[in-house]
VOPASE-712759 format. One line per field, with one value per atom (N, C-alpha, C, CB): residue number from 0; y, z, x; atom name; chain. Coordinates in Angstrom, 1 decimal, m for minus. Glycine has a CB too. Layout:
resi = NUM/...
v = Y/...
w = Z/...
u = X/...
name = CA/...
chain = A/...
END
This chain:
resi = 0/0/0/0/1/1/1/1/2/2/2/2/3/3/3/3/4/4/4/4/5/5/5/5/6/6/6/6/7/7/7/7/8/8/8/8/9/9/9/9/10/10/10/10/11/11/11/11/12/12/12/12/13/13/13/13/14/14/14/14/15/15/15/15/16/16/16/16/17/17/17/17/18/18/18/18/19/19/19/19/20/20/20/20/21/21/21/21/22/22/22/22/23/23/23/23/24/24/24/24/25/25/25/25/26/26/26/26/27/27/27/27/28/28/28/28/29/29/29/29/30/30/30/30/31/31/31/31/32/32/32/32/33/33/33/33/34/34/34/34/35/35/35/35/36/36/36/36/37/37/37/37/38/38/38/38/39/39/39/39/40/40/40/40/41/41/41/41/42/42/42/42/43/43/43/43/44/44/44/44/45/45/45/45/46/46/46/46/47/47/47/47/48/48/48/48/49/49/49/49/50/50/50/50/51/51/51/51/52/52/52/52/53/53/53/53/54/54/54/54/55/55/55/55/56/56/56/56/57/57/57/57/58/58/58/58/59/59/59/59/60/60/60/60/61/61/61/61/62/62/62/62/63/63/63/63/64/64/64/64/65/65/65/65/66/66/66/66/67/67/67/67/68/68/68/68/69/69/69/69/70/70/70/70/71/71/71/71/72/72/72/72/73/73/73/73/74/74/74/74/75/75/75/75/76/76/76/76/77/77/77/77/78/78/78/78/79/79/79/79/80/80/80/80/81/81/81/81/82/82/82/82/83/83/83/83/84/84/84/84/85/85/85/85/86/86/86/86
v = 9.2/8.8/10.0/7.7/10.3/11.5/11.1/12.0/11.8/11.4/12.7/10.5/12.8/13.8/13.0/14.9/13.7/13.1/12.2/14.1/12.4/11.6/10.8/12.5/11.0/10.3/9.9/11.3/8.6/8.1/7.7/6.9/8.3/8.0/7.6/9.2/6.3/5.9/5.8/4.5/5.9/5.7/4.8/7.1/4.2/3.3/1.9/3.9/1.4/0.0/0.1/m0.7/m0.9/m1.1/m2.6/m1.0/m2.6/m3.9/m3.9/m4.3/m4.9/m4.9/m3.7/m6.3/m3.2/m2.1/m0.8/m1.9/m0.7/0.5/0.3/1.0/m0.9/m1.2/m0.3/m2.6/0.1/1.0/2.3/1.2/2.9/4.2/4.1/4.8/3.0/2.7/2.5/1.5/1.8/1.6/2.9/0.6/3.8/5.1/5.9/5.9/5.8/6.5/5.9/6.4/4.6/4.0/4.4/2.5/4.5/4.9/6.4/4.8/7.2/8.6/8.5/9.4/7.7/7.5/7.0/6.5/6.1/5.5/6.5/4.4/7.6/8.6/9.6/9.4/9.5/10.4/9.9/10.6/10.9/10.5/10.4/11.5/9.6/9.5/8.7/10.9/8.7/7.9/8.4/8.1/7.4/7.7/6.9/7.3/7.4/6.8/6.4/7.9/5.2/4.7/4.6/3.4/5.5/5.5/4.8/7.0/3.6/2.8/3.0/1.4/4.0/4.2/4.4/5.3/4.8/5.1/4.0/6.4/2.9/1.9/0.9/1.1/0.6/m0.3/m1.7/0.3/m1.9/m3.3/m3.4/m3.7/m4.6/m4.8/m6.2/m4.7/m6.3/m7.7/m8.0/m7.8/m9.2/m9.7/m8.8/m11.1/m8.2/m7.3/m6.1/m6.8/m5.5/m4.4/m4.9/m3.7/m6.0/m6.6/m6.8/m7.9/m7.3/m7.5/m6.2/m8.2/m5.1/m3.8/m3.3/m2.8/m3.5/m3.0/m3.8/m3.1/m5.0/m5.9/m5.5/m7.4/m5.2/m4.7/m3.4/m4.6/m2.5/m1.1/m1.3/m0.3/m2.4/m2.6/m2.7/m3.9/m3.1/m3.3/m1.9/m3.9/m0.8/0.5/0.5/1.6/m0.2/m0.2/1.0/m0.4/1.9/3.1/3.5/4.3/2.5/2.6/2.4/1.6/3.4/3.4/3.2/4.6/2.1/1.8/2.0/0.4/2.8/3.1/2.8/4.6/2.7/2.5/1.1/3.5/0.1/m1.2/m1.8/m2.2/m2.2/m2.7/m4.2/m2.6/m4.6/m6.0/m6.9/m6.3/m6.5/m7.3/m7.5/m6.7/m6.5/m6.6/m7.4/m5.2/m7.2/m8.1/m9.6/m7.7/m9.9/m11.2/m11.8/m11.3/m11.0/m11.4/m11.7/m10.4/m10.8/m11.0/m12.3/m9.8/m12.6/m13.8/m15.0/m13.8/m14.9/m16.0/m16.3/m15.7/m15.3/m15.4/m15.8/m14.1/m15.9/m16.4/m15.3/m17.3/m14.1/m13.0/m12.9/m11.6/m13.2/m13.1/m11.8/m14.3/m11.2/m9.9/m8.7/m9.8/m7.6/m6.4/m5.7/m5.5/m5.0/m4.2/m3.1/m3.6/m2.5/m1.4/m2.0/m0.6/m1.3/m1.7/m1.1/m1.3
w = 9.0/7.6/6.7/7.2/6.0/5.2/3.8/5.1/3.3/2.1/1.4/2.3/0.1/m0.8/m2.0/m1.2/m3.0/m4.1/m5.0/m5.0/m4.8/m5.6/m4.8/m6.6/m3.5/m2.6/m1.3/m2.4/m1.0/0.3/1.0/0.3/2.2/2.9/4.3/2.8/4.5/5.9/6.7/5.9/8.0/8.9/10.1/9.4/10.6/11.8/11.3/12.7/12.0/11.6/10.7/12.9/9.8/8.9/9.2/7.4/10.2/10.6/10.6/12.1/11.0/11.0/11.8/11.7/12.7/13.5/12.8/14.8/11.7/10.9/9.5/10.7/9.3/8.0/7.5/8.0/8.3/7.8/7.4/9.0/8.1/7.7/6.5/8.9/6.4/5.2/4.0/5.5/4.1/3.0/2.5/3.4/3.4/3.1/2.3/4.3/2.7/2.0/0.6/2.8/0.5/m0.8/m1.8/m0.7/m1.2/m2.0/m2.5/m1.2/m1.7/m2.1/m3.3/m1.0/m3.3/m4.4/m5.6/m4.1/m5.4/m6.6/m7.3/m6.1/m6.5/m7.1/m8.0/m6.0/m7.9/m8.6/m10.1/m7.9/m10.9/m12.3/m12.4/m13.3/m13.3/m13.6/m12.6/m13.6/m12.6/m11.7/m10.3/m12.1/m9.4/m7.9/m7.2/m7.4/m6.1/m5.4/m3.9/m5.3/m3.6/m2.2/m1.7/m2.1/m0.8/m0.2/1.2/0.0/1.2/2.4/3.2/2.0/3.0/3.6/5.1/3.0/5.6/7.1/7.8/7.3/7.1/7.7/8.4/6.6/9.7/10.5/10.5/11.9/10.3/10.4/9.5/11.9/8.8/7.9/8.2/6.4/8.2/8.3/7.0/9.6/7.0/5.8/5.4/6.1/6.4/6.0/5.1/7.2/5.5/4.7/3.4/5.5/3.3/2.1/1.1/2.3/1.6/0.8/0.2/1.6/1.0/0.6/m0.5/1.7/m0.3/m1.3/m2.6/m0.8/m2.5/m3.7/m4.4/m3.3/m3.7/m4.4/m5.1/m3.4/m4.4/m5.0/m6.3/m4.0/m6.3/m7.5/m8.8/m7.2/m8.6/m9.8/m10.5/m9.4/m9.8/m10.4/m11.8/m9.5/m11.8/m13.0/m13.2/m14.2/m12.2/m12.3/m10.9/m12.9/m10.2/m8.8/m8.8/m7.9/m8.2/m8.0/m6.5/m8.5/m6.1/m4.7/m4.5/m4.3/m3.5/m3.2/m1.7/m3.5/m1.4/0.0/0.6/0.9/m0.2/0.2/1.0/m1.0/2.3/3.1/2.7/4.6/3.2/3.0/3.7/3.5/4.8/5.6/4.7/6.9/4.1/3.3/2.1/2.9/1.4/0.3/0.7/m0.3/1.9/2.3/2.6/3.6/3.2/3.5/2.2/4.3/1.2/m0.1/m0.7/m1.0/m0.7/m1.2/m0.5/m1.2/0.8/1.7/1.4/3.1/1.1/0.8/m0.7/1.1/m1.5/m2.8/m3.9/m2.9/m3.5/m4.5/m5.2/m3.8/m6.5/m7.2/m8.1/m8.1/m8.3/m9.1/m8.2/m9.9/m8.7/m7.8/m7.5/m8.5/m6.4/m6.1/m7.1/m4.7/m7.6/m8.6/m10.0/m8.7/m10.7/m12.1/m13.0/m12.4
u = m1.9/m1.6/m1.7/m2.6/m0.6/m0.6/m1.1/0.9/m2.2/m2.8/m3.2/m4.0/m2.9/m3.5/m4.0/m2.5/m4.5/m5.1/m4.2/m5.7/m2.9/m2.0/m1.0/m1.2/m0.9/0.1/m0.6/1.2/m0.2/m0.5/0.8/m1.6/1.1/2.3/2.0/3.3/1.6/1.3/2.6/0.6/2.4/3.6/3.2/4.1/4.2/3.9/3.4/2.9/2.5/2.0/0.8/1.6/0.8/m0.4/m0.9/0.0/m1.8/m2.3/m3.8/m1.8/m4.5/m5.9/m6.5/m6.4/m5.8/m6.3/m6.3/m5.4/m5.4/m5.4/m6.0/m3.9/m6.6/m7.1/m8.2/m7.6/m9.1/m10.2/m9.7/m11.2/m8.8/m8.2/m7.3/m7.3/m6.6/m5.7/m6.6/m4.8/m7.7/m8.6/m9.1/m9.7/m9.5/m10.0/m9.0/m10.4/m7.7/m6.6/m6.4/m5.3/m6.5/m6.4/m7.5/m6.3/m8.7/m9.9/m9.7/m11.2/m9.1/m8.8/m7.9/m8.1/m6.8/m5.9/m6.7/m4.8/m7.6/m8.3/m9.2/m9.2/m9.6/m10.4/m9.6/m11.2/m8.3/m7.4/m7.2/m6.1/m6.9/m6.6/m5.1/m7.2/m4.6/m3.2/m2.5/m2.5/m1.1/m0.3/m0.5/1.2/m0.6/m0.7/0.4/m2.1/0.8/1.9/1.5/3.0/2.0/1.9/3.3/1.1/3.7/5.1/5.0/5.6/5.7/5.7/7.0/5.6/7.8/9.1/9.0/9.8/7.9/7.7/6.9/7.0/6.6/5.8/6.8/5.0/6.4/7.3/6.8/7.3/5.5/5.0/3.8/4.6/3.7/2.5/2.0/3.0/0.7/0.1/m0.7/m0.8/m1.3/m2.0/m3.1/m2.5/m3.8/m5.0/m4.5/m5.7/m3.4/m2.8/m2.3/m1.7/m1.7/m1.2/m2.4/m0.4/m3.5/m4.7/m5.2/m5.8/m5.2/m5.7/m4.7/m5.8/m3.4/m2.5/m2.6/m1.0/m2.8/m2.9/m4.2/m3.0/m5.3/m6.5/m6.3/m7.7/m5.5/m5.2/m4.4/m4.5/m3.6/m2.7/m3.6/m1.9/m4.8/m5.7/m6.0/m7.0/m5.6/m5.8/m5.1/m5.3/m3.9/m3.1/m2.3/m4.0/m2.2/m1.5/m0.9/m2.3/m0.5/m0.1/1.4/m0.8/2.1/3.6/3.8/4.3/4.4/4.7/6.2/4.2/6.5/7.9/8.2/8.3/9.4/9.8/9.4/9.2/9.4/9.0/10.2/8.7/10.0/11.0/11.3/10.6/12.5/12.8/11.8/14.3/11.4/10.4/9.1/10.0/8.6/7.4/7.7/6.9/8.8/9.2/9.2/10.6/9.7/9.8/8.4/10.6/7.5/6.1/5.4/5.4/5.6/4.9/5.3/5.2/6.6/7.1/6.6/8.7/6.6/6.1/4.6/6.3/3.8/2.4/2.1/1.7/3.2/3.1/2.9/1.9/3.1/3.0/4.3/2.6/4.3/5.6/5.7/5.7/4.6/4.6/4.8/3.3/5.4/5.6/4.3/6.5/4.2/3.0/2.7/3.2/3.8/3.6/3.2/4.9/2.5/2.1/3.0/0.7
name = N/CA/C/CB/N/CA/C/CB/N/CA/C/CB/N/CA/C/CB/N/CA/C/CB/N/CA/C/CB/N/CA/C/CB/N/CA/C/CB/N/CA/C/CB/N/CA/C/CB/N/CA/C/CB/N/CA/C/CB/N/CA/C/CB/N/CA/C/CB/N/CA/C/CB/N/CA/C/CB/N/CA/C/CB/N/CA/C/CB/N/CA/C/CB/N/CA/C/CB/N/CA/C/CB/N/CA/C/CB/N/CA/C/CB/N/CA/C/CB/N/CA/C/CB/N/CA/C/CB/N/CA/C/CB/N/CA/C/CB/N/CA/C/CB/N/CA/C/CB/N/CA/C/CB/N/CA/C/CB/N/CA/C/CB/N/CA/C/CB/N/CA/C/CB/N/CA/C/CB/N/CA/C/CB/N/CA/C/CB/N/CA/C/CB/N/CA/C/CB/N/CA/C/CB/N/CA/C/CB/N/CA/C/CB/N/CA/C/CB/N/CA/C/CB/N/CA/C/CB/N/CA/C/CB/N/CA/C/CB/N/CA/C/CB/N/CA/C/CB/N/CA/C/CB/N/CA/C/CB/N/CA/C/CB/N/CA/C/CB/N/CA/C/CB/N/CA/C/CB/N/CA/C/CB/N/CA/C/CB/N/CA/C/CB/N/CA/C/CB/N/CA/C/CB/N/CA/C/CB/N/CA/C/CB/N/CA/C/CB/N/CA/C/CB/N/CA/C/CB/N/CA/C/CB/N/CA/C/CB/N/CA/C/CB/N/CA/C/CB/N/CA/C/CB/N/CA/C/CB/N/CA/C/CB/N/CA/C/CB/N/CA/C/CB/N/CA/C/CB/N/CA/C/CB/N/CA/C/CB/N/CA/C/CB/N/CA/C/CB/N/CA/C/CB/N/CA/C/CB/N/CA/C/CB/N/CA/C/CB/N/CA/C/CB/N/CA/C/CB/N/CA/C/CB
chain = A/A/A/A/A/A/A/A/A/A/A/A/A/A/A/A/A/A/A/A/A/A/A/A/A/A/A/A/A/A/A/A/A/A/A/A/A/A/A/A/A/A/A/A/A/A/A/A/A/A/A/A/A/A/A/A/A/A/A/A/A/A/A/A/A/A/A/A/A/A/A/A/A/A/A/A/A/A/A/A/A/A/A/A/A/A/A/A/A/A/A/A/A/A/A/A/A/A/A/A/A/A/A/A/A/A/A/A/A/A/A/A/A/A/A/A/A/A/A/A/A/A/A/A/A/A/A/A/A/A/A/A/A/A/A/A/A/A/A/A/A/A/A/A/A/A/A/A/A/A/A/A/A/A/A/A/A/A/A/A/A/A/A/A/A/A/A/A/A/A/A/A/A/A/A/A/A/A/A/A/A/A/A/A/A/A/A/A/A/A/A/A/A/A/A/A/A/A/A/A/A/A/A/A/A/A/A/A/A/A/A/A/A/A/A/A/A/A/A/A/A/A/A/A/A/A/A/A/A/A/A/A/A/A/A/A/A/A/A/A/A/A/A/A/A/A/A/A/A/A/A/A/A/A/A/A/A/A/A/A/A/A/A/A/A/A/A/A/A/A/A/A/A/A/A/A/A/A/A/A/A/A/A/A/A/A/A/A/A/A/A/A/A/A/A/A/A/A/A/A/A/A/A/A/A/A/A/A/A/A/A/A/A/A/A/A/A/A/A/A/A/A/A/A/A/A/A/A/A/A/A/A/A/A/A/A/A/A/A/A/A/A/A/A/A/A/A/A
END
């Protein structure tokens, strides 16, 4: 998982098995000032645990999410999320 103070760019799967590492990356973003970016363009699979972490990170109020796949958009809709991940 590629992370610096303003960007998190996970790759591969984001499931319960990667949740701890993903949470750590999101916490690094939260510690940054200003706009932070979560680039999901290299993510191949997402489960509910990762969606919960992303939705919690959304509360930063300064999160830009890019590279959202159609699969993730569909899952978010199926789970009842009508607002975008980005603020």
